[in-house]
FIRO-864360 format. One line per 10 residues: their letters; for each residue x, y, z of C-alpha. Coordinates in steps of 0.5 Angstrom, whole numbers. Example, Ala and Ser with C-alpha at 12.3 -4.5 7.8 and 13.67 -1.06 7.14 Angstrom:
<nodes>
as) 25,-9,16 | 27,-2,14 $
</nodes>
This chain:
<nodes>
mihrfatsrd) 31,-24,0 | 37,-25,5 | 37,-18,7 | 30,-18,9 | 30,-24,13 | 37,-22,16 | 33,-15,19 | 26,-18,20 | 26,-25,20 | 21,-24,14 $
evafaelvrr) 18,-31,13 | 16,-29,6 | 23,-28,4 | 26,-34,7 | 20,-38,4 | 23,-35,-3 | 30,-37,-1 | 28,-44,1 | 24,-45,-6 | 29,-42,-10 $
hgglvrgvar) 35,-45,-7 | 33,-52,-4 | 33,-56,-10 | 40,-53,-11 | 42,-55,-4 | 39,-62,-4 | 42,-64,-11 | 49,-63,-9 | 48,-66,-3 | 45,-72,-6 $
rvladphaad) 51,-72,-12 | 56,-73,-6 | 53,-77,-1 | 51,-84,-2 | 46,-84,4 | 39,-80,2 | 38,-79,10 | 45,-76,10 | 44,-72,4 | 38,-69,8 $
dvlqatflll) 42,-68,14 | 46,-63,9 | 40,-60,7 | 38,-58,14 | 45,-56,16 | 46,-51,10 | 40,-48,11 | 41,-47,19 | 48,-44,17 | 45,-39,12 $
atkagtqtwg) 40,-37,18 | 45,-37,23 | 50,-32,18 | 44,-28,15 | 46,-22,19 | 53,-23,20 | 56,-22,13 | 55,-18,7 | 51,-21,2 | 51,-20,-6 $
htvgpwlyqs) 44,-20,-10 | 44,-28,-9 | 46,-33,-4 | 46,-39,-9 | 53,-39,-10 | 54,-39,-3 | 49,-44,-1 | 53,-49,-7 | 60,-48,-4 | 57,-49,3 $
ayrlarkara) 53,-55,1 | 59,-58,-2 | 63,-57,4 | 58,-60,9 | 57,-66,4 | 64,-67,4 | 65,-67,11 | 59,-72,12 | 62,-76,7 | 68,-77,11 $
rqgrrserpa) 64,-78,17 | 62,-84,14 | 68,-87,14 | 71,-92,8 | 66,-97,5 | 67,-103,1 | 61,-102,-3 | 61,-96,-9 | 56,-91,-8 | 49,-93,-9 $
piadtparaa) 46,-91,-16 | 42,-84,-16 | 35,-84,-19 | 36,-79,-25 | 43,-82,-27 | 42,-82,-35 | 45,-89,-36 | 41,-95,-40 | 38,-100,-37 | 42,-105,-40 $
dpgaplawad) 48,-102,-37 | 48,-104,-30 | 55,-101,-28 | 53,-94,-31 | 50,-92,-25 | 56,-93,-21 | 60,-89,-26 | 56,-83,-27 | 56,-83,-19 | 63,-82,-20 $
vrivldeelg) 63,-77,-25 | 58,-73,-22 | 63,-73,-16 | 69,-71,-20 | 64,-65,-23 | 63,-62,-16 | 70,-63,-14 | 73,-59,-20 | 67,-54,-20 | 68,-52,-13 $
rlpaaqrdpl) 76,-51,-14 | 74,-46,-20 | 75,-38,-18 | 69,-35,-15 | 69,-31,-22 | 68,-37,-26 | 64,-41,-21 | 59,-37,-20 | 56,-36,-27 | 56,-44,-28 $
vlcylegltr) 53,-45,-21 | 47,-40,-23 | 46,-42,-30 | 47,-49,-30 | 45,-51,-23 | 40,-46,-22 | 37,-46,-29 | 38,-38,-29 | 38,-35,-36 | 44,-31,-38 $
deaaaalgcs) 40,-24,-36 | 38,-26,-30 | 45,-29,-28 | 48,-22,-30 | 43,-18,-26 | 44,-23,-20 | 51,-22,-20 | 51,-15,-21 | 55,-15,-28 | 53,-14,-35 $
pgelkgrler) 50,-19,-40 | 57,-18,-44 | 61,-19,-38 | 57,-25,-36 | 58,-29,-42 | 66,-28,-42 | 66,-31,-35 | 62,-37,-37 | 66,-38,-43 | 72,-37,-39 $
grktlrgrle) 69,-42,-33 | 67,-47,-38 | 74,-47,-41 | 78,-48,-35 | 73,-53,-32 | 74,-57,-39 | 81,-57,-38 | 81,-60,-31 | 76,-65,-33 | 80,-67,-39 $
rrgltlaagl) 86,-68,-34 | 82,-73,-30 | 80,-77,-37 | 73,-73,-37 | 70,-69,-43 | 65,-63,-42 | 60,-65,-47 | 53,-63,-47 | 50,-69,-44 | 55,-69,-39 $
tavlaadprl) 53,-62,-36 | 46,-65,-36 | 48,-69,-30 | 49,-62,-26 | 41,-60,-27 | 38,-57,-21 | 33,-61,-17 | 26,-59,-17 | 25,-53,-12 | 22,-54,-6 $
ptaaaaevar) 14,-54,-6 | 11,-47,-4 | 7,-50,2 | 14,-53,5 | 18,-47,4 | 12,-43,7 | 13,-47,13 | 20,-47,14 | 19,-39,13 | 14,-39,18 $
laaggatgga) 18,-42,23 | 25,-39,22 | 22,-32,22 | 17,-33,28 | 22,-36,32 | 19,-43,34 | 21,-46,40 | 22,-54,42 | 25,-59,37 | 32,-61,38 $
vpaavagllr) 38,-61,33 | 39,-68,30 | 46,-70,32 | 48,-71,25 | 47,-64,23 | 50,-61,30 | 56,-65,28 | 57,-62,21 | 56,-55,24 | 62,-56,29 $
traglavqsa) 67,-52,25 | 74,-50,27 | 71,-43,28 | 67,-46,34 | 60,-45,31 | 55,-49,35 | 48,-50,34 | 45,-46,39 | 38,-44,37 | 32,-50,38 $
alaavlvaaa) 28,-45,34 | 32,-45,28 | 33,-53,29 | 26,-53,28 | 26,-49,21 | 31,-54,18 | 27,-60,21 | 21,-57,17 | 26,-56,11 | 28,-64,11 $
lgaaemtadg) 20,-65,11 | 19,-61,5 | 25,-64,2 | 22,-71,3 | 16,-69,0 | 19,-69,-7 | 21,-74,-12 | 26,-74,-18 | 20,-72,-23 | 18,-66,-18 $
ptppkadnpp) 14,-64,-13 | 9,-69,-10 | 2,-66,-13 | -2,-63,-7 | -8,-67,-4 | -15,-65,-7 | -17,-64,1 | -11,-60,2 | -10,-55,-4 | -4,-50,-4 $
laappvaapr) -4,-43,-1 | -5,-37,-6 | 1,-34,-2 | 5,-36,3 | 2,-34,10 | 5,-28,14 | 7,-30,21 | 4,-25,26 | 9,-21,31 | 10,-24,38 $
pgtdahgdpl) 7,-20,43 | 10,-14,45 | 14,-13,38 | 12,-11,31 | 12,-14,25 | 20,-14,24 | 21,-16,31 | 23,-9,34 | 19,-8,41 | 13,-3,41 $
pagaiarlgs) 12,2,46 | 7,1,52 | 0,0,50 | 1,-1,43 | -1,-7,39 | 2,-6,32 | 7,-1,28 | 6,1,21 | 12,1,18 | 19,0,22 $
vrfrpgasva) 24,4,26 | 30,1,23 | 35,7,21 | 29,12,23 | 32,16,29 | 25,20,29 | 29,27,27 | 32,30,21 | 39,27,20 | 44,32,19 $
alafspdgkq) 51,28,20 | 53,21,19 | 59,17,21 | 61,10,20 | 65,6,25 | 72,4,23 | 70,-3,22 | 64,-1,18 | 59,-5,23 | 56,1,27 $
laswgeavyr) 53,8,24 | 53,14,28 | 48,19,26 | 46,26,29 | 40,30,28 | 35,35,30 | 27,35,31 | 27,42,30 | 25,47,36 | 25,41,40 $
hgqlslwdta) 31,37,41 | 38,34,38 | 38,26,37 | 44,22,37 | 43,15,35 | 48,9,34 | 46,4,29 | 48,-4,27 | 49,-3,20 | 47,-10,18 $
sgrevrsvrt) 40,-10,21 | 39,-2,22 | 37,-3,29 | 38,2,34 | 44,1,39 | 43,7,43 | 39,13,43 | 40,20,47 | 37,26,46 | 40,33,48 $
swnrfvalaw) 39,40,47 | 37,43,41 | 42,47,36 | 48,44,40 | 52,40,35 | 59,42,33 | 62,35,30 | 62,28,30 | 68,23,29 | 70,16,30 $
tpggrgfvvm) 78,14,32 | 81,9,29 | 81,5,35 | 73,5,35 | 72,10,40 | 66,15,38 | 66,23,40 | 61,28,39 | 63,35,40 | 57,40,43 $
ksprfvngqp) 56,47,45 | 54,48,52 | 47,48,54 | 43,54,56 | 43,52,63 | 48,49,68 | 45,47,75 | 39,52,73 | 44,58,72 | 46,60,65 $
ppvpdlrvwe) 54,59,64 | 58,65,65 | 61,64,58 | 60,59,52 | 63,52,53 | 64,46,49 | 63,39,51 | 66,33,48 | 62,26,49 | 64,19,48 $
ftadgpappa) 58,16,46 | 61,9,45 | 63,9,53 | 58,7,59 | 59,14,62 | 54,19,63 | 50,22,57 | 49,30,56 | 44,33,59 | 37,33,56 $
pdhlfdrtil) 34,39,53 | 33,44,59 | 27,47,55 | 23,45,49 | 24,52,46 | 32,53,48 | 34,56,41 | 39,61,45 | 46,62,42 | 51,64,47 $
tgpvtfdaaa) 55,70,46 | 61,72,50 | 69,74,49 | 70,67,46 | 65,63,42 | 67,56,39 | 65,56,32 | 67,49,29 | 71,43,31 | 74,37,27 $
aspdgkrlav) 78,31,30 | 84,29,27 | 84,22,23 | 89,19,28 | 84,20,34 | 89,24,38 | 87,32,36 | 81,36,36 | 82,43,33 | 77,48,35 $
avtsdgspgk) 76,55,31 | 74,61,35 | 72,68,35 | 75,72,40 | 72,79,42 | 69,79,35 | 75,77,31 | 77,70,28 | 82,68,34 | 87,62,33 $
vrvyalgpte) 85,55,32 | 86,52,38 | 88,44,38 | 87,40,44 | 88,33,46 | 82,29,44 | 78,26,50 | 71,26,53 | 70,32,58 | 64,36,60 $
svaglkpaae) 68,43,59 | 73,46,54 | 77,47,61 | 78,40,61 | 82,39,55 | 89,39,54 | 92,44,50 | 97,41,44 | 98,47,40 | 95,54,36 $
fdappvgcka) 95,55,29 | 95,61,25 | 88,66,26 | 84,65,20 | 83,71,16 | 75,70,16 | 71,66,22 | 71,59,20 | 64,56,20 | 67,49,19 $
laftpdgkll) 73,45,20 | 76,38,17 | 83,35,17 | 85,31,11 | 85,24,11 | 93,23,12 | 92,29,17 | 97,33,14 | 93,39,13 | 87,42,16 $
vgvgpaapdn) 82,46,12 | 77,51,14 | 71,54,11 | 68,61,12 | 65,67,9 | 68,71,3 | 73,76,4 | 71,83,6 | 73,85,-1 | 69,80,-5 $
kakdagtmiv) 62,83,-8 | 59,76,-8 | 56,76,0 | 54,69,-1 | 61,67,-3 | 66,63,1 | 74,63,3 | 77,56,4 | 83,56,9 | 89,51,9 $
wdaktgtiar) 93,50,15 | 100,46,15 | 98,41,21 | 105,40,23 | 107,47,23 | 100,51,24 | 101,56,19 | 97,58,13 | 99,55,7 | 94,58,2 $
tiaapagaaq) 87,61,2 | 82,59,-4 | 76,63,-6 | 70,59,-6 | 65,62,-11 | 58,65,-10 | 53,60,-7 | 58,57,-2 | 54,60,4 | 48,57,4 $
wkefnfattt) 44,60,10 | 50,63,13 | 52,55,13 | 58,52,9 | 58,44,7 | 64,41,5 | 69,35,5 | 76,34,4 | 81,29,1 | 88,28,1 $
drvavglgtg) 89,33,-5 | 82,36,-6 | 77,40,-3 | 69,40,-5 | 64,46,-3 | 57,45,-4 | 54,51,-7 | 47,54,-7 | 46,53,-14 | 46,46,-14 $
dtfvadlrtg) 53,45,-16 | 59,43,-13 | 66,47,-13 | 72,43,-13 | 79,45,-12 | 86,43,-11 | 89,44,-4 | 96,44,-7 | 95,49,-13 | 89,53,-10 $
tgrtvatghk) 86,52,-17 | 79,50,-18 | 73,48,-22 | 65,48,-22 | 62,41,-23 | 54,41,-25 | 52,36,-20 | 45,38,-21 | 42,38,-13 | 37,44,-15 $
apeasadlgv) 29,42,-14 | 24,46,-18 | 21,48,-12 | 27,49,-8 | 29,55,-4 | 34,60,-9 | 39,59,-3 | 40,52,-2 | 43,47,-7 | 48,42,-5 $
laldfapdgr) 48,40,3 | 52,34,4 | 59,32,1 | 64,26,2 | 70,23,-1 | 71,16,-2 | 77,13,3 | 81,12,-4 | 80,20,-5 | 78,18,-12 $
tlvtagmggm) 70,19,-12 | 66,24,-9 | 59,24,-7 | 54,30,-7 | 47,30,-4 | 42,36,-3 | 36,39,-5 | 31,34,-9 | 33,28,-5 | 38,25,-10 $
vrlwdragtk) 45,22,-8 | 50,22,-14 | 57,19,-14 | 62,23,-19 | 69,21,-21 | 75,26,-21 | 74,28,-28 | 67,30,-26 | 63,25,-29 | 57,22,-26 $
vrefgphrsw) 58,15,-24 | 52,13,-20 | 45,16,-17 | 42,13,-11 | 35,15,-8 | 31,19,-8 | 30,21,-1 | 23,24,0 | 26,31,2 | 33,34,2 $
tqavafaagg) 39,30,4 | 43,33,9 | 48,28,11 | 52,23,7 | 58,18,9 | 63,13,6 | 64,6,10 | 71,4,10 | 73,1,3 | 68,5,0 $
trlasggsdg) 63,0,-2 | 58,2,3 | 55,9,3 | 50,12,8 | 45,18,7 | 40,21,11 | 36,28,11 | 30,32,13 | 25,26,12 | 28,22,18 $
virtwdtttg) 30,16,14 | 38,13,14 | 39,9,7 | 45,5,6 | 47,3,-1 | 52,-1,-5 | 56,3,-9 | 59,-2,-14 | 52,-4,-16 | 48,2,-14 $
kevgpsgglp) 43,-2,-10 | 40,-1,-3 | 42,-5,2 | 39,-3,8 | 33,-6,12 | 26,-6,8 | 20,-5,11 | 20,2,13 | 16,8,11 | 20,13,6 $
gsvrvlsvsa) 17,19,10 | 12,22,15 | 5,19,16 | 1,25,13 | -5,21,11 | -8,16,15 | -15,13,16 | -18,7,19 | -24,2,18 | -30,2,22 $
dgataltesr) -28,-5,26 | -21,-3,27 | -18,-8,23 | -15,-4,17 | -11,2,16 | -9,6,10 | -3,11,10 | 1,15,5 | 8,18,6 | 8,23,0 $
deilrvwdar) 11,18,-4 | 4,17,-9 | 3,10,-6 | -3,8,-1 | -1,2,4 | -7,-2,6 | -5,-5,13 | -7,-11,18 | -8,-6,24 | -8,-12,28 $
tgvlrrqipt) -1,-14,27 | 2,-9,23 | 3,-13,17 | 3,-9,10 | -3,-12,6 | -2,-8,0 | 1,-2,-4 | -3,2,-9 | 0,6,-13 | -4,13,-14 $
ggavaacqlt) -1,16,-20 | 0,23,-17 | 1,26,-10 | -5,25,-5 | -8,30,-2 | -13,26,2 | -15,19,3 | -20,15,7 | -22,8,8 | -30,7,7 $
pdgtravalv) -33,5,13 | -33,-3,12 | -25,-2,10 | -27,-5,3 | -25,1,-1 | -20,7,-1 | -22,13,-3 | -16,19,-5 | -16,26,-8 | -10,25,-13 $
sgapdqklkv) -6,31,-16 | -5,35,-21 | -6,42,-18 | -11,46,-19 | -16,40,-20 | -15,33,-17 | -18,27,-19 | -22,23,-14 | -20,16,-15 | -23,9,-11 $
wdaatgadvt) -19,3,-11 | -21,-4,-8 | -17,-5,-2 | -16,-12,-2 | -14,-13,-10 | -12,-6,-11 | -16,-5,-17 | -19,2,-19 | -26,2,-18 | -27,9,-19 $
pvgfpktiaa) -35,10,-20 | -37,12,-27 | -41,19,-27 | -37,22,-22 | -33,28,-25 | -26,26,-27 | -23,32,-24 | -25,37,-19 | -22,43,-15 | -21,40,-8 $
ggfqftpdga) -15,39,-3 | -19,35,2 | -26,31,3 | -31,28,8 | -37,24,7 | -43,25,10 | -46,20,15 | -51,17,11 | -46,16,5 | -50,20,0 $
gvlthvgdql) -46,26,-1 | -39,28,0 | -36,35,2 | -30,38,-2 | -26,44,0 | -20,47,-3 | -17,54,-1 | -23,58,1 | -28,54,-3 | -33,49,-1 $
aawawpggks) -37,44,-5 | -42,38,-4 | -43,32,-9 | -48,27,-9 | -44,21,-8 | -45,15,-13 | -49,9,-10 | -51,14,-5 | -58,16,-4 | -59,23,-5 $
sagpsgtklw) -66,27,-7 | -62,33,-10 | -59,30,-16 | -56,24,-20 | -50,21,-17 | -44,25,-19 | -48,32,-19 | -45,38,-16 | -51,40,-10 | -48,47,-8 $
aaeipkpvkg) -42,51,-8 | -40,56,-3 | -34,60,-1 | -32,62,7 | -33,70,8 | -26,74,9 | -28,79,14 | -21,82,14 | -16,83,9 | -12,76,7 $
iyaidgvtis) -13,69,5 | -16,63,9 | -16,56,7 | -20,51,10 | -16,46,14 | -22,41,16 | -29,40,16 | -33,36,21 | -40,34,21 | -46,34,26 $
pdgrhfvtaa) -48,28,29 | -55,29,26 | -52,30,19 | -56,37,19 | -50,42,20 | -42,42,19 | -37,46,21 | -31,49,17 | -24,50,21 | -20,55,17 $
vrswennsae) -13,58,18 | -9,64,15 | -4,63,9 | 3,66,11 | 2,72,7 | -4,74,11 | -1,78,18 | -8,78,21 | -12,73,25 | -10,66,25 $
gmvdlwdlkt) -16,62,24 | -24,62,24 | -29,57,25 | -36,57,21 | -43,54,22 | -46,51,16 | -53,48,13 | -51,42,10 | -57,41,6 | -56,48,3 $
gkrirrvaeg) -49,50,4 | -51,57,7 | -47,59,12 | -50,60,19 | -46,64,23 | -38,65,26 | -37,60,32 | -30,62,33 | -24,67,31 | -17,67,32 $
psrpavyard) -12,62,35 | -15,55,34 | -14,48,31 | -18,42,29 | -25,42,31 | -30,36,32 | -37,35,34 | -39,32,41 | -44,27,41 | -49,32,45 $
gglivtgatg) -48,37,39 | -43,41,42 | -37,43,38 | -30,42,41 | -25,47,39 | -18,45,40 | -12,50,40 | -17,56,42 | -13,60,47 | -14,67,46 $
avipsaagrs) -20,65,41 | -26,70,41 | -33,66,41 | -38,71,39 | -45,69,41 | -52,70,38 | -54,75,43 | -48,80,41 | -43,79,46 | -37,76,45 $
atvsadvvvv) -32,72,50 | -25,70,50 | -23,63,51 | -17,62,56 | -17,54,56 | -13,50,50 | -20,46,49 | -27,49,49 | -34,46,48 | -38,51,44 $
dpptgvilre) -46,51,43 | -45,52,35 | -52,55,34 | -52,60,40 | -44,61,41 | -45,59,49 | -39,57,52 | -41,50,55 | -35,48,58 | -27,49,58 $
fapsgrpdgl) -22,43,59 | -17,43,64 | -10,43,62 | -6,36,62 | -1,38,66 | 4,34,61 | 9,37,56 | 6,38,49 | 12,41,46 | 9,47,43 $
pssgysvvls) 3,52,44 | -3,49,41 | 0,43,39 | -6,39,38 | -5,37,30 | -11,32,30 | -16,31,35 | -21,25,35 | -27,22,39 | -27,15,41 $
adgkvlfrst) -33,11,38 | -37,12,44 | -36,20,44 | -34,19,51 | -26,20,50 | -23,26,46 | -16,24,44 | -11,29,42 | -4,29,39 | 2,33,41 $
avgevqafev) 9,35,38 | 12,31,43 | 10,24,40 | 5,23,45 | -3,21,45 | -7,25,50 | -14,23,53 | -19,27,56 | -26,25,59 | -31,29,55 $
atgqfraawp) -36,29,61 | -31,32,66 | -26,36,61 | -21,33,65 | -14,29,63 | -15,22,63 | -9,18,61 | -3,19,56 | 1,14,51 | 8,16,49 $
ghrdilflla) 11,12,44 | 13,16,38 | 19,20,37 | 17,26,33 | 11,30,32 | 4,27,32 | 1,29,26 | -5,25,25 | -10,21,29 | -16,16,27 $
apaadvrrlv) -21,12,31 | -25,6,29 | -33,8,28 | -35,1,32 | -29,-1,36 | -28,4,43 | -21,0,44 | -17,2,39 | -14,8,36 | -9,9,30 $
sgsadttglv) -3,15,30 | 1,17,25 | 8,21,26 | 13,25,23 | 18,19,25 | 15,15,19 | 11,10,23 | 4,9,25 | 2,6,32 | -4,2,33 $
wdvgfavatp) -6,3,41 | -10,-1,45 | -14,4,49 | -19,-1,52 | -20,-3,59 | -19,-11,58 | -13,-15,61 | -10,-21,58 | -10,-24,66 | -16,-23,70 $
vplaperraa) -14,-20,77 | -20,-22,82 | -21,-17,87 | -23,-17,94 | -30,-15,96 | -28,-9,100 | -23,-7,95 | -29,-8,89 | -33,-4,93 | -28,2,94 $
lwedlaagda) -27,2,87 | -34,3,86 | -35,9,90 | -29,12,86 | -33,11,80 | -37,17,82 | -31,22,83 | -31,28,80 | -23,27,79 | -23,24,72 $
gkgyaamral) -16,21,74 | -19,18,80 | -25,15,76 | -20,12,70 | -16,9,75 | -22,6,78 | -25,4,71 | -18,0,70 | -18,-4,76 | -25,-6,76 $
aadpvgfval) -24,-8,69 | -18,-13,71 | -24,-17,75 | -29,-17,69 | -33,-23,72 | -34,-19,79 | -35,-12,76 | -40,-14,71 | -44,-18,77 | -43,-11,81 $
agekvtptpp) -46,-7,75 | -52,-11,74 | -53,-11,81 | -52,-3,82 | -54,0,76 | -61,-1,74 | -65,1,67 | -68,8,67 | -75,8,69 | -80,10,64 $
gpsaaemaai) -82,17,63 | -88,20,65 | -95,19,62 | -98,24,58 | -103,25,63 | -98,26,68 | -94,31,64 | -100,35,63 | -101,35,70 | -94,38,71 $
lrdlnsetfa) -94,43,66 | -101,46,69 | -98,46,76 | -92,50,73 | -97,55,71 | -100,56,78 | -101,62,81 | -99,59,87 | -91,59,88 | -91,53,93 $
treaasakld) -95,49,87 | -90,51,82 | -84,49,86 | -87,42,87 | -89,41,80 | -81,43,78 | -79,38,84 | -84,33,81 | -81,34,74 | -74,33,76 $
rcgesavpli) -75,27,80 | -77,24,73 | -70,26,70 | -68,25,63 | -74,20,62 | -78,27,61 | -73,30,57 | -76,28,50 | -83,31,52 | -80,37,55 $
rvelgkeesa) -77,39,48 | -84,38,45 | -87,42,50 | -82,48,50 | -85,50,43 | -92,50,46 | -91,54,53 | -93,61,53 | -92,63,60 | -85,66,61 $
egrarllrfl) -84,63,68 | -86,56,65 | -81,57,59 | -76,59,64 | -77,53,69 | -77,48,63 | -70,51,60 | -67,50,67 | -70,43,67 | -67,42,60 $
arhtgpptsg) -60,45,63 | -60,41,69 | -61,34,65 | -58,35,58 | -52,38,60 | -45,35,62 | -46,30,68 | -46,34,74 | -47,29,80 | -43,23,82 $
dqlrrlrvve) -48,18,80 | -49,21,73 | -41,20,72 | -41,13,75 | -47,11,70 | -43,14,64 | -37,10,66 | -40,3,68 | -43,3,61 | -36,5,58 $
vlehlgtvda) -33,-1,61 | -38,-6,60 | -37,-4,52 | -30,-5,53 | -30,-12,56 | -36,-14,51 | -37,-21,54 | -43,-25,54 | -45,-22,61 | -43,-15,60 $
rrvltalarg) -47,-15,53 | -53,-18,58 | -53,-12,63 | -52,-7,57 | -59,-11,54 | -62,-9,60 | -60,-2,61 | -62,-1,53 | -69,-3,55 | -70,3,60 $
gpsrqtadaa) -74,9,59 | -71,15,55 | -64,17,58 | -57,18,56 | -56,12,60 | -61,8,55 | -58,11,49 | -51,10,51 | -53,2,52 | -56,1,46 $
aalerlrgrp) -51,5,42 | -46,0,45 | -50,-6,43 | -50,-4,36 | -43,-3,36 | -41,-10,39 | -45,-13,34 | -39,-13,29 | -34,-15,35 | -33,-23,35 $
</nodes>
């Protein structure tokens, strides 16, 4: 609990601390002090001290003993401040004296003081078990778990403690009898409501309220600690109030009209911060998960600072950039973050004085030109100097070659030397030793020595902790038949001569890389088999330890990927495939096991002293462990891996995620507070929230069949419908718009089911309605990647991608009949990413550059844009979206696309962690929201709230975005400025139009009034008689009459569209049909005029504002004649019904 409070100011954790230990603190204060008010001061001061020190020291599993000692010291200090008094301490209510003995209370008070004095003088090993068992009332098993020892060990410590205490009391004339120990019974725990209030104030950082002088005086210690936080003062004042509610018999019963809360409330985050107190990116209102110890990249190297207070990590977002992060060890907060070019890391090291260095290979370009030869840069990341240059190009994977290449580097333990292994003219060169210091080029390093050239090229280097040896690892000698074996070279670091070479067994070379660690007398090399080879540096003899880092599905070439020795050299830590981290003694016996990480572990590091260990890997999560207890000691609240499953309720209030750990997490999407975790009992292939947010539906393995399971999102109870098949072949699913059915898909197979509780005429609930298979026009295997259903519920589209075994076309999009499961036609073939239906029935296909769109007329077109809108029945390309002009990270990087609730905005994910928004009407880029640190995998938009968007990323977090127009503080506009912006609303440039929308929305009163004045409802459509006359004239033999009829029809505008669609089927004249088709093309396609765009944007802003006046204008517009504006206004009002 203390770790949670220290890292995130978690009020629930602090409430539990107060509830558990408040009685202990109050009890010792009351025993030492005669004045109950002074005891309250000690209570306040003790918890204030705990809150102040929460993040500044290492805690065990319980703070009870620490609180006892602190409270006792503060109580004695308070007693000394009272000065000498002539009267004896006042009687204490729970004194076990008889009423007939008036002097007994005073005698018992003295006894209690003596007991606390002698208990406080015991060594911690004896005192702490007595405190937990007698003052806190824990059982022996509970106390043993709290102290991190076995029940047997605890029993011995208790017996020794009692024996010592008995002897000391006897010397003072007291006997430790059973009745005497009863006086040490803990006071009742603080009431739940009081503890919750204390936690709320502590975690939320309340303002106001002064620290009482008595409390401040108690905390002015020799070390100079002074109370500086009024917020924490308010916390402790609340604690005193909570204590005042208590009596000697226990908590005061709650009043009937004020029942206790079922659970402590969770404070909402402060504006601009997440639930853990960390800042949010611009535009985000909540974070799902935490950024603590999460660099947004894989973790390839770790190193603690000499004092253990900071942890440096290096990692890579593959194909994009390198990432150096510096962390505060206690809290997991990132102190510094720097991106560099990808594939440039060589070494990471700290000097004894606390300077941190990274050695990197040269970038691909220097001042826009390739460097003539490879180079090295040594960057001191703890200094204020300039950081390395950012990535020159997102695809920069070039490894420079030349007469000399730099293969490996290592800093000496004293921080004075840097050894560099080189290849010269294709052969191993002498190891160069330089004076270590920051430099932008190897030319800036001062040469210190040269060591003998190794027999093979060194791919990794390390000094032994005493600095006497330098050890390198490289490929096997030419005569070694095991090509994946290795060679270890040991140099005398004083003379530079090779002392010996040691052959490493097969598997030492893992994808041509070597993972090893060294201590003063041993070296350990990870093997691709999952085992570890450990050799004696003095004799060269070695043996293989079965370390077991081989996941069943792992590559045959990979096993142990990370190793380190504890500072004392006796313990080895190994990690790798499978995600587990294991400790081994010198005999090769496993001591402890930590984890798992959700993917392979690539880095481990001990802190000084060896009691703390850090691990990290491709899951992008750094975890810290206590090696003596085996417990994780890092910050809590983060997700264990990438957000790979994401859903949001229709109102945007609830989000659902899964991170490949078989746990569904239900979040309050407004605050980022985790509401509930639901174990699924298997891997989750897909999940969704029902539109009302009350149910979580998921496909749970095992393969090849899955279980479709349903849980109550509020309680976590399994509410899977009875009657639905227990197992189905499916890898994904999609509900139909009416909720009557569900489409499932796996591989190239499709099926439709009647959903329990839905209305379906095709069969009873749980019945398979139809099954289908996507066609295979070319050799290879295709798998359905996604399904999207048309707005009218009549059709659906599948987007399929090829498997890795197939080398032909990359994907295909097909149109299907939803009722029968019959395939209608191929919509697109070739490169493509997700597809989504637009509100007008057009299909938006992303990642489509180079895709072929076959038309119903037999002709095909090749797409040149990344995003294209296609008419599915005909194959006609309706429009192409313009590129965003921003870096996307990878070609066709839209891993996910989703439409806003009103269908007017297309949101697209990118490989650089940015959300991009496009205006559907114009196909132009509108805005972007950067903020994630890695690939954006998923997007979800609430079906009834246009203002919100949720994203899920490989950086292990989700973000809830405010994509709306409303502002916290209105900015009234001058009439002239408002008029100019009104004109900009008609701009064909989406960026200009978007800027006008935002500026006008910032003056909501003025904008709504102007919209009500300028935008009028659509006039009623033509009557039947008027339409009959127009149609008659369209078939006139006179050209002028036909032209006049067309013009009259155009003046009717969109209001005539419904009637024209009906008449089109009746029209027999070829020219009449042509004129009607041209009319429909002009009035049903994308807006082409400025006035149409302005009307579209006005309705969009009115819905975003959602004020009473805005709804009044929408109501008027919704009463107009048939038109897009009328339909948009009516739909906006329907969505607004559910908004407060």
